[in-house]
C-alpha positions as CSV (number, residue, x, y, z in Angstrom):
1,M,-44.5,11.4,6.6
2,S,-47.0,14.2,5.5
3,S,-47.5,14.9,2.0
4,T,-45.8,18.4,2.7
5,A,-42.7,16.7,4.2
6,S,-42.6,14.6,1.2
7,E,-42.9,17.3,-1.4
8,G,-40.1,19.1,0.7
9,A,-37.7,16.2,0.2
10,A,-38.4,15.8,-3.7
11,E,-38.2,19.7,-3.9
12,Y,-34.5,19.6,-2.7
13,G,-33.5,15.9,-4.0
14,R,-33.2,14.5,-0.4
15,A,-33.4,11.1,-0.4
16,L,-36.1,9.5,2.7
17,A,-33.0,7.6,3.8
18,A,-29.7,9.2,3.5
19,I,-26.0,9.1,5.0
20,P,-25.7,12.5,6.9
21,S,-22.3,14.0,6.5
22,P,-20.6,15.1,9.8
23,Q,-20.6,18.9,10.8
24,V,-17.2,19.2,11.7
25,N,-14.2,17.8,10.0
26,S,-11.4,18.7,12.7
27,I,-10.9,18.8,16.3
28,P,-9.0,22.1,17.8
29,I,-6.4,20.9,20.4
30,G,-4.8,24.2,21.6
31,P,-3.2,26.0,18.8
32,L,-3.4,23.0,16.4
33,E,-6.2,21.8,14.4
34,I,-6.5,18.0,14.0
35,H,-8.1,17.2,10.7
36,F,-10.2,13.9,10.3
37,Y,-8.7,13.5,6.7
38,A,-5.2,13.7,7.9
39,L,-6.3,11.0,10.7
40,C,-7.8,8.6,8.1
41,I,-4.7,8.7,6.2
42,L,-2.6,8.1,9.1
43,A,-4.8,5.2,10.4
44,G,-4.6,3.6,6.9
45,V,-0.8,3.9,6.7
46,I,-0.6,2.4,10.3
47,A,-3.1,-0.7,9.2
48,A,-0.9,-1.4,6.2
49,V,2.4,-1.2,7.8
50,Y,1.1,-3.5,10.8
51,W,0.1,-6.2,8.0
52,S,2.9,-6.0,6.0
53,E,5.3,-6.6,8.8
54,R,3.4,-9.7,9.7
55,R,3.5,-10.8,6.1
56,W,7.3,-10.0,5.8
57,K,8.2,-11.7,9.0
58,A,6.2,-14.9,7.7
59,M,8.3,-14.7,4.6
60,G,11.5,-14.9,6.7
61,G,12.3,-11.1,6.9
62,E,13.7,-9.2,9.8
63,P,10.9,-7.4,12.0
64,G,11.1,-3.6,11.6
65,T,12.0,-3.5,7.9
66,I,8.9,-2.6,6.6
67,M,8.5,-0.1,9.1
68,D,12.0,1.6,8.2
69,M,10.7,1.8,4.6
70,A,7.5,3.3,5.5
71,V,9.1,6.3,6.5
72,W,10.4,7.3,3.1
73,A,7.5,5.7,1.3
74,V,5.1,7.7,3.3
75,I,6.9,11.0,2.8
76,L,7.5,10.5,-0.6
77,G,4.3,9.1,-1.2
78,L,2.3,12.3,0.3
79,V,4.7,14.4,-1.9
80,G,3.8,12.6,-5.1
81,G,0.1,12.3,-4.4
82,R,0.0,16.0,-3.7
83,L,2.0,17.0,-6.9
84,Y,-0.4,14.7,-9.0
85,H,-3.4,16.5,-7.7
86,V,-2.0,20.0,-8.0
87,I,-0.9,19.4,-11.5
88,S,-3.9,17.6,-12.9
89,D,-6.3,20.3,-11.2
90,A,-3.9,23.5,-11.5
91,Q,-7.3,25.5,-12.1
92,L,-8.1,24.9,-8.6
93,Y,-5.0,27.0,-7.5
94,F,-3.5,28.8,-10.0
95,G,-5.4,31.6,-12.4
96,P,-7.1,34.8,-11.3
97,G,-8.8,34.9,-8.1
98,K,-7.2,31.7,-6.7
99,E,-4.6,31.2,-3.9
100,P,-1.5,29.2,-5.0
101,I,-0.5,28.9,-1.2
102,R,-3.5,26.5,-0.8
103,A,-1.5,24.1,-3.0
104,L,0.4,23.2,0.3
105,F,-2.8,22.7,2.3
106,I,-2.9,18.9,2.2
107,W,-5.3,18.7,5.1
108,E,-7.9,20.3,2.9
109,G,-7.9,17.0,0.9
110,G,-6.4,16.3,-2.4
111,L,-4.0,13.4,-3.0
112,G,-3.8,11.6,-6.3
113,I,-3.2,7.7,-5.7
114,W,-1.3,7.8,-9.3
115,G,1.6,10.0,-7.8
116,A,1.5,8.7,-4.4
117,I,2.1,4.9,-5.6
118,P,5.1,5.4,-7.6
119,L,6.9,8.0,-5.6
120,G,6.3,6.1,-2.5
121,A,7.5,2.7,-4.4
122,V,10.6,4.9,-5.2
123,G,11.1,5.5,-1.1
124,V,10.8,1.4,-0.8
125,W,13.4,0.9,-3.6
126,L,15.9,3.3,-1.9
127,V,16.0,1.4,1.2
128,A,15.6,-2.0,-0.5
129,R,18.7,-1.4,-2.7
130,K,20.8,0.2,0.2
131,R,20.4,-3.1,2.3
132,G,20.4,-5.9,-0.7
133,L,16.7,-6.8,-0.1
134,S,14.4,-8.3,-3.1
135,M,11.9,-5.9,-4.6
136,S,10.0,-8.8,-5.6
137,K,9.5,-10.1,-2.3
138,L,8.6,-6.5,-0.8
139,A,6.1,-6.1,-3.5
140,F,4.5,-9.4,-2.5
141,A,4.3,-8.5,1.1
142,I,3.0,-5.2,0.4
143,A,0.5,-5.6,-2.5
144,P,-2.6,-6.5,-0.5
145,T,-2.0,-3.9,2.4
146,I,-2.1,-0.8,0.2
147,P,-5.7,-1.4,-1.0
148,L,-6.5,-1.4,2.6
149,A,-4.9,1.7,3.5
150,Q,-6.8,3.2,0.6
151,A,-10.0,1.8,2.1
152,I,-9.5,3.4,5.2
153,G,-8.1,6.9,3.8
154,R,-11.1,7.3,1.5
155,W,-13.1,8.2,4.5
156,G,-11.1,11.2,5.1
157,N,-13.2,12.4,1.8
158,Y,-16.5,11.8,3.7
159,F,-15.3,14.4,6.6
160,N,-14.6,16.8,3.8
161,Q,-17.8,16.4,2.0
162,E,-15.7,16.2,-1.3
163,L,-15.5,13.8,-4.3
164,F,-19.2,12.9,-4.2
165,G,-21.1,11.4,-7.2
166,R,-24.2,12.6,-9.2
167,P,-27.3,13.3,-7.5
168,T,-29.3,10.3,-6.4
169,D,-32.2,9.4,-4.2
170,L,-30.9,6.0,-3.2
171,P,-31.4,4.7,0.2
172,W,-27.3,5.0,0.7
173,A,-26.9,8.4,-0.8
174,V,-24.8,10.7,1.4
175,E,-26.0,14.3,2.1
176,I,-24.0,17.2,1.2
177,N,-24.2,20.5,3.1
178,L,-23.3,23.9,1.7
179,T,-20.0,25.2,3.0
180,P,-19.7,26.9,6.2
181,E,-19.9,30.3,4.3
182,G,-23.2,29.2,2.7
183,Y,-21.7,28.3,-0.8
184,L,-22.2,25.4,-2.9
185,R,-19.2,22.6,-2.7
186,A,-17.5,21.7,-5.6
187,G,-19.7,19.7,-7.8
188,M,-23.0,20.5,-5.8
189,E,-26.2,21.5,-8.1
190,P,-28.4,24.2,-6.6
191,G,-31.5,22.5,-4.5
192,V,-30.1,19.0,-4.5
193,T,-28.5,17.8,-1.4
194,T,-28.0,14.0,-1.8
195,Y,-25.4,12.4,-4.0
196,H,-23.7,9.2,-4.9
197,P,-21.2,8.5,-1.9
198,T,-18.4,7.5,-4.4
199,F,-16.0,7.5,-1.3
200,L,-18.1,4.6,0.1
201,Y,-17.9,2.8,-3.3
202,E,-14.1,3.2,-3.5
203,S,-13.6,2.2,0.3
204,L,-15.5,-1.3,-0.3
205,W,-14.1,-1.8,-3.7
206,C,-10.4,-1.5,-2.3
207,L,-11.4,-3.6,0.9
208,G,-12.6,-6.3,-1.3
209,L,-9.5,-6.2,-3.5
210,A,-7.2,-6.6,-0.5
211,I,-9.0,-9.5,0.7
212,L,-9.0,-10.8,-2.9
213,L,-5.2,-10.4,-3.2
214,A,-4.4,-11.9,0.1
215,Y,-6.4,-15.0,-0.7
216,L,-4.4,-15.2,-4.4
217,G,-1.4,-14.9,-2.9
218,R,-1.6,-17.4,-0.4
219,R,-3.4,-20.1,-3.1
220,F,-0.9,-18.9,-6.1
221,E,2.4,-17.9,-3.9
222,G,4.8,-19.3,-6.6
223,S,3.4,-17.8,-9.8
224,L,2.6,-14.5,-8.4
225,Q,6.3,-13.4,-7.3
226,G,8.4,-11.1,-9.4
227,G,6.0,-8.1,-8.6
228,R,3.0,-10.0,-10.4
229,L,0.7,-9.6,-7.4
230,F,1.5,-6.3,-7.3
231,A,0.5,-5.7,-10.7
232,L,-2.7,-7.6,-9.8
233,Y,-3.6,-4.9,-7.5
234,V,-2.8,-2.2,-9.7
235,M,-4.9,-3.6,-12.4
236,G,-7.8,-4.2,-9.7
237,Y,-7.7,-0.7,-8.5
238,C,-7.8,0.8,-12.2
239,V,-10.9,-1.3,-13.1
240,G,-12.9,-0.1,-10.0
241,R,-11.5,3.6,-10.3
242,F,-12.6,3.7,-13.8
243,W,-16.2,3.0,-12.8
244,I,-16.0,5.3,-10.0
245,E,-14.8,8.2,-12.3
246,Y,-18.0,7.9,-14.1
247,L,-19.9,9.0,-11.1
248,R,-18.0,11.8,-9.6
249,V,-19.0,15.5,-10.3
250,D,-16.2,17.2,-9.0
251,P,-14.4,19.6,-11.4
252,A,-12.1,17.9,-13.5
253,N,-10.2,18.1,-17.0
254,D,-11.7,16.1,-19.6
255,F,-10.3,14.8,-22.8
256,F,-12.3,13.3,-25.6
257,G,-15.6,12.6,-23.4
258,L,-13.5,11.2,-20.3
259,R,-12.0,12.6,-17.2
260,L,-8.2,12.6,-16.9
261,N,-8.2,9.9,-14.5
262,N,-10.3,7.7,-16.5
263,W,-7.4,8.1,-19.3
264,T,-5.1,7.4,-16.5
265,S,-6.9,4.2,-15.3
266,I,-6.6,3.0,-18.8
267,A,-2.9,3.7,-19.4
268,V,-1.9,2.2,-16.0
269,F,-3.8,-0.8,-16.6
270,A,-2.3,-1.3,-19.6
271,G,1.2,-1.1,-18.2
272,A,0.3,-3.2,-15.2
273,L,-1.0,-6.1,-17.4
274,A,2.0,-5.8,-19.8
275,Y,4.4,-6.3,-16.8
276,F,2.4,-9.3,-15.5
277,V,3.0,-11.0,-18.8
278,W,6.6,-9.9,-19.0
279,A,7.4,-10.9,-15.4
280,G,5.5,-14.3,-15.7
281,R,8.2,-15.3,-18.0
282,R,11.3,-14.4,-15.8
283,L,10.2,-15.4,-12.3
284,D,13.4,-17.4,-12.0
285,R,15.5,-14.2,-12.6
286,F,14.1,-12.2,-9.4
287,S,16.0,-11.9,-6.4
288,T,14.7,-13.7,-3.3
289,A,16.7,-11.8,-0.5
290,V,14.5,-11.0,2.5
291,L,17.5,-10.5,4.6
292,P,20.0,-7.4,4.5
293,H,23.6,-7.6,3.2
294,G,25.6,-9.7,6.0
295,H,22.6,-10.4,8.0
296,D,22.3,-14.3,7.1
297,A,20.8,-15.0,10.5
298,G,19.8,-18.3,9.8
299,T,23.7,-19.5,8.7
300,Q,24.9,-20.7,12.4
301,V,27.5,-23.2,13.6
302,F,26.7,-24.7,16.8
303,G,29.4,-26.4,18.9
304,P,29.1,-30.2,20.0
305,T,26.1,-30.4,22.3
306,G,27.6,-33.6,23.8
307,A,30.8,-32.2,25.4
308,K,30.8,-30.5,28.8
309,T,33.1,-27.5,27.9
310,E,33.2,-23.8,28.5
311,E,32.1,-23.1,25.1
312,E,29.1,-25.6,25.1
313,G,26.1,-23.9,23.4
314,T,28.4,-21.3,21.9
315,V,26.7,-19.8,18.7
316,Y,29.1,-18.8,15.8
317,S,27.8,-16.7,13.2
318,A,29.1,-17.0,9.8
319,V,29.4,-13.3,9.4
320,D,31.7,-12.9,12.3
321,T,34.3,-15.7,11.7
322,D,36.7,-16.7,8.8
323,D,36.3,-19.7,6.5
324,S,38.5,-21.7,8.8
325,V,35.6,-22.4,10.9
326,F,33.6,-24.1,8.2
327,D,36.5,-26.0,7.2
328,Q,36.9,-27.3,11.0
329,G,33.2,-27.7,10.8
330,S,33.4,-29.9,7.8
331,D,36.1,-32.2,9.0
332,V,34.1,-33.1,12.3
333,S,31.0,-33.1,10.6
334,D,30.4,-36.7,12.0
335,E,30.5,-35.7,15.4
336,A,27.4,-35.7,17.4
337,G,25.3,-32.5,17.9
338,T,27.3,-30.6,15.3
339,E,24.7,-28.7,13.2
340,Y,24.7,-26.5,10.1
341,H,21.5,-24.0,9.8
342,P,21.2,-22.7,6.3
343,S,20.0,-19.4,5.5
344,P,16.1,-19.2,4.5
345,E,16.9,-16.6,1.7
346,R,20.5,-15.3,0.4
347,S,20.9,-11.7,0.8
348,S,22.0,-11.1,-2.6
349,S,20.4,-11.3,-6.2
350,E,22.7,-14.2,-7.2
351,G,21.6,-18.0,-6.6
352,P,23.0,-20.3,-4.4
353,T,26.7,-21.6,-5.0
354,E,28.0,-24.9,-5.6
355,D,29.7,-24.7,-2.1
356,D,26.4,-23.3,-0.5
357,A,24.6,-26.5,-1.8
358,K,27.1,-29.0,-0.5
359,G,27.4,-27.2,3.0
360,A,23.4,-27.4,3.5
361,G,23.5,-31.4,3.1
362,D,20.0,-32.6,3.3
363,D,18.6,-29.8,5.6
364,S,18.0,-27.1,2.6
365,G,15.7,-25.2,5.2
366,S,12.1,-25.0,5.6
367,R,9.8,-22.9,3.1
368,P,8.7,-19.6,4.4
369,E,5.2,-19.9,5.5
């Protein structure tokens, strides 16, 4: 490289090797404008739902349960995430010369995870409560998948050229361009074009966190029930977010030398740690229901397989028959081919009753994978 070129790179703060930013952030399709930011969020949601469904099914849950919950969780999560962003950065939308209507333009970026997760969890809780499912089990299935969604969704900030960090000339710096109108973007310094790619840092941190949580959930499944695995996710994310906030230069409210999100990370981490300790002392008090009310699919009575009758092979659901079926079944328990299959998980918060224990006999059901 010539000395003139080197001097030009130094003058504008441009790293000799940098990640170029995309020149477009949306695709026009007829009258619609498809924003890459929204596509990244959608891709993250799809990946999380798909993985959560697999984990939930492996735990004995019904397929489609997570998909049903995801509808409410995503809608409320988007509302909560946008509310937190608008409230915490109100100066961007309200005041002299501002356009309050832009607070609704979610495709331009601006979702606060601190508002998205709590309100999204409300959506999950509403469906779980209606169906009688265990929030403890749901939290265990979902915990590793949320950071995966975040890892994918963070790339939306890359396409919007936003939320970058301090100026740097590192080889992996991201190159930030002026706006199409020729103005500096929020956080840019005159004459500086390369900055820390904080979107990439957070994406990699969340991806590593997802892998770690999946491993810990498999390795210490018994001790991480009761929402403790989800609490680990919250603590792990707070640690990474606290560090990344130090690098960001976008406008933010400061309190006592720290950005608002730094203080939020500290408060949320403390709350998650307290819950982790509290839940660890009450693991036997959490519901384990992975099937909805009245969907004890594993509780079935099969007719004698040796008898050649018209009802051979007929399956009777415990939900659809009265108690006399079980009474008759107990009288002929010695007949060949008569089997009783207990439900893998009860669909209530109560533990198994004495009658359940007697009916199960030696076949107590297989442990979920």
